[in-house]
C-alpha positions as CSV (number, residue, x, y, z in Angstrom):
1,L,-19.1,52.7,23.3
2,E,-17.4,56.0,23.7
3,P,-17.2,57.0,27.4
4,K,-19.1,60.2,28.1
5,S,-16.6,61.3,30.7
6,E,-13.7,60.0,32.7
7,F,-16.1,58.6,35.2
8,D,-18.2,56.5,32.7
9,E,-17.4,53.1,34.2
10,L,-20.4,51.5,32.5
11,A,-19.1,52.2,29.0
12,R,-15.6,51.0,30.0
13,S,-17.0,47.8,31.5
14,I,-19.1,47.1,28.4
15,N,-16.1,47.7,26.2
16,K,-14.0,45.4,28.3
17,M,-16.6,42.7,28.3
18,T,-17.1,43.0,24.5
19,K,-13.3,42.7,23.9
20,S,-13.2,39.7,26.3
21,L,-16.0,38.0,24.4
22,R,-14.4,38.5,21.1
23,E,-11.1,37.1,22.3
24,M,-12.9,34.1,23.8
25,T,-14.9,33.5,20.6
26,L,-11.7,33.6,18.5
27,E,-9.9,31.2,20.9
28,N,-12.8,28.8,20.8
29,S,-13.0,29.0,17.0
30,T,-9.2,28.3,16.8
31,Q,-9.4,25.4,19.2
32,N,-12.3,23.9,17.2
33,W,-10.4,24.3,14.0
34,L,-7.4,22.6,15.5
35,Q,-9.4,19.7,16.8
36,V,-11.4,19.2,13.6
37,G,-8.2,19.1,11.6
38,N,-6.6,16.6,14.0
39,N,-9.7,14.3,13.8
40,E,-9.9,14.5,10.0
41,L,-6.2,13.7,9.7
42,S,-6.6,10.7,12.0
43,E,-9.5,9.5,9.8
44,K,-7.3,9.7,6.7
45,M,-4.6,7.6,8.4
46,R,-6.9,4.8,9.4
47,G,-6.9,1.4,7.8
48,D,-4.2,-0.8,6.3
49,Q,-2.3,1.3,3.8
50,N,1.1,1.1,2.2
51,V,3.6,3.8,3.1
52,P,3.6,5.7,-0.2
53,A,-0.3,5.8,-0.2
54,L,-0.4,6.9,3.4
55,A,2.3,9.6,2.9
56,S,0.4,10.9,-0.1
57,K,-2.9,11.1,1.8
58,I,-1.2,12.9,4.7
59,I,0.6,15.5,2.7
60,A,-2.5,16.1,0.5
61,F,-4.7,16.6,3.5
62,L,-2.2,19.0,5.2
63,C,-1.8,21.1,2.1
64,N,-5.6,21.3,1.6
65,Y,-6.5,21.9,5.2
66,L,-3.8,24.6,5.6
67,S,-4.3,26.1,2.1
68,M,-0.6,25.3,1.1
69,Q,0.4,25.1,-2.5
70,L,3.2,22.5,-2.3
71,G,4.1,19.8,0.0
72,S,6.4,16.8,0.4
73,I,7.0,14.1,3.0
74,Y,10.2,12.3,3.7
75,L,10.8,9.2,5.8
76,I,14.0,7.8,7.3
77,D,15.7,5.0,5.5
78,K,17.6,3.5,8.4
79,E,19.8,1.3,6.3
80,E,21.1,4.3,4.3
81,N,20.6,6.8,7.1
82,T,18.9,9.2,4.8
83,F,15.4,10.8,4.5
84,K,13.8,9.8,1.2
85,L,10.8,11.4,-0.5
86,V,7.8,9.1,-0.2
87,G,4.9,11.5,-0.9
88,S,4.2,14.9,-2.4
89,Y,1.4,17.3,-3.3
90,A,1.5,19.5,-6.4
91,F,5.2,19.0,-6.6
92,S,7.3,18.9,-9.8
93,H,11.0,18.2,-10.0
94,Q,12.9,21.4,-10.6
95,K,16.4,22.6,-10.7
96,G,18.3,21.8,-7.5
97,F,15.7,19.2,-6.4
98,K,17.0,16.3,-4.3
99,N,14.8,13.3,-3.3
100,S,16.9,12.4,-0.3
101,F,18.8,14.1,2.5
102,K,21.1,13.1,5.3
103,T,20.6,14.4,8.8
104,G,22.0,17.9,9.0
105,E,22.0,18.4,5.2
106,G,20.0,21.4,4.0
107,M,17.1,22.8,5.9
108,L,15.3,19.5,5.8
109,G,18.2,17.6,7.3
110,Q,18.8,20.4,9.8
111,A,15.1,20.2,11.0
112,A,15.6,16.5,11.4
113,L,18.8,17.0,13.4
114,E,17.4,19.7,15.7
115,K,14.0,18.0,16.0
116,R,12.3,21.3,15.6
117,I,10.2,23.2,13.1
118,L,12.0,25.6,10.8
119,L,10.2,28.4,9.0
120,I,11.9,29.9,5.9
121,K,10.4,33.3,4.9
122,D,10.8,35.6,1.9
123,L,12.3,33.2,-0.6
124,P,14.3,34.5,-3.5
125,D,12.7,34.5,-7.0
126,D,15.0,31.8,-8.3
127,Y,13.7,29.3,-5.7
128,I,11.2,26.5,-6.3
129,H,8.0,27.6,-8.2
130,I,4.4,26.8,-7.7
131,N,3.1,25.8,-11.1
132,S,-0.3,25.8,-12.6
133,G,-1.7,25.9,-16.1
134,L,-1.9,29.7,-15.9
135,G,1.6,30.4,-14.7
136,N,3.9,30.0,-11.8
137,A,4.9,31.8,-8.6
138,V,7.5,31.6,-6.0
139,P,6.3,30.6,-2.5
140,R,6.9,33.1,0.2
141,N,7.2,30.7,3.1
142,I,8.3,27.1,3.6
143,L,7.8,25.2,6.8
144,V,9.9,22.2,7.5
145,A,8.7,20.0,10.4
146,P,10.2,16.8,11.7
147,F,8.2,14.1,13.3
148,V,9.9,12.3,16.2
149,F,9.2,9.0,17.8
150,E,11.0,7.9,21.0
151,N,13.5,10.8,20.5
152,N,14.4,9.7,16.9
153,T,13.4,11.7,13.9
154,I,11.5,9.3,11.6
155,G,10.3,11.8,9.0
156,V,10.1,15.4,7.8
157,I,7.2,17.3,6.3
158,E,7.9,20.3,4.1
159,I,5.1,22.6,3.0
160,A,5.2,25.8,0.9
161,S,2.8,28.7,0.6
162,L,2.3,31.9,-1.2
163,N,0.9,33.4,2.0
164,P,2.5,33.8,5.5
165,L,1.6,31.0,7.9
166,T,-0.6,32.0,10.8
167,P,0.2,31.1,14.4
168,S,-2.9,28.8,14.3
169,E,-1.5,26.9,11.3
170,I,1.9,26.5,13.0
171,S,0.1,25.3,16.1
172,F,-1.7,22.8,14.0
173,I,1.5,21.4,12.6
174,E,3.0,21.2,16.1
175,M,0.0,19.4,17.4
176,I,-0.2,16.7,14.6
177,L,3.5,15.9,14.5
178,D,3.0,13.3,17.3
């Protein structure tokens, strides 16, 4: 409502209430989306599954739920002290691809070392491509997220998207890392 004068408190109060309701509805919707995703991921992880099958289910779910175009999941090989690729989504081996990383090596290894999410934006055109039957495109964002158990990084998820990640999507990744 447009206030009729500087003394139109009713219009200001209604506008303030409307804004507050919109914000609360958006927050409730976001919390619901986060909880539904967490529950669906937990469901995918249930049962007796071998590591590659479980890793593939997890990364496929994450890419679909977050509308990401590429994804990979790496787990620590304690004997070799490296993170090895165990599952992927829509991923094809391309120039410069490595299927294992040491802690501190590259962005994946750095995320593992620092135990924090790294977001890489505005990738160059000669970076990895998202391929389909109709063509290919360079992702604009890559998120690298370590998962930590008892203060030890045991794996790293890497997902790529043509679109910027929203704060809600990043919050979802933070929430599910445990």
